[in-house]
C-alpha positions in Angstrom: 35.6 143.3 89.3 36.8 144.4 85.8 35.5 147.9 86.5 37.6 148.5 89.7 40.6 150.7 89.0 42.6 149.0 91.8 42.2 145.6 90.1 43.3 147.0 86.7 46.4 148.6 88.3 47.2 145.4 90.2 47.0 143.1 87.1 48.9 145.5 84.9 51.6 145.9 87.6 52.0 142.1 88.0 52.3 141.7 84.3 55.0 144.3 84.0 57.0 142.8 87.0 56.7 139.3 85.4 57.8 140.7 82.1 61.0 142.0 83.7 61.7 139.0 85.9 60.8 136.0 83.6 63.7 136.4 81.1 66.2 136.4 83.9 64.8 133.2 85.5 64.3 131.1 82.4 65.7 130.7 79.0 62.2 130.6 77.5 60.9 133.9 76.2 57.4 132.5 75.3 55.5 133.9 78.3 57.5 137.2 78.3 56.7 137.6 74.6 53.0 137.0 75.3 53.2 139.7 78.0 55.0 142.0 75.6 52.3 141.6 73.0 49.5 142.0 75.6 51.0 145.0 77.4 49.5 147.7 75.2 46.1 146.2 75.8 46.6 145.9 79.5 47.8 149.5 79.8 44.9 150.7 77.6 42.5 148.8 79.8 44.0 150.2 82.9 43.8 153.8 81.7 40.3 153.4 80.5 39.2 151.8 83.8 40.9 154.6 85.9 39.4 157.4 83.7 35.9 155.9 83.5 35.4 154.4 87.0 38.0 156.1 89.2 36.9 158.4 92.0 38.7 161.6 92.9 38.8 162.1 96.7 40.9 165.2 96.9 40.0 168.9 97.5 38.2 170.7 94.6 39.5 174.0 93.2 37.9 177.3 94.0 35.7 179.0 91.5 38.5 181.3 90.0 41.4 178.9 90.5 42.8 177.4 87.3 45.3 175.0 89.0 46.3 174.1 92.5 48.5 172.0 94.7 47.2 169.9 97.7 50.4 170.3 99.7 50.7 174.1 99.5 48.4 177.0 100.0 47.9 179.4 97.1 49.6 182.3 99.0 52.7 180.2 99.7 53.5 179.7 96.1 54.5 183.3 95.2 55.4 184.5 91.7 57.8 182.4 89.5 
């Protein structure tokens, strides 16, 4: 469960939302302070989990393509 990217994103998102809501609901900043201290570790865990165990399901680039967009064809982009 700790190796699933969706779980890491969910837990980190819940922590960030709680961090923003808790100070407005209560006068105690204890839990918000703990979330503030834990947030770099949560974000680091989330990034590591996504990079290490995440799967890319999109279209792969061609052999000579250096970059690409999934919503536009290469011919439609034109010159900048």
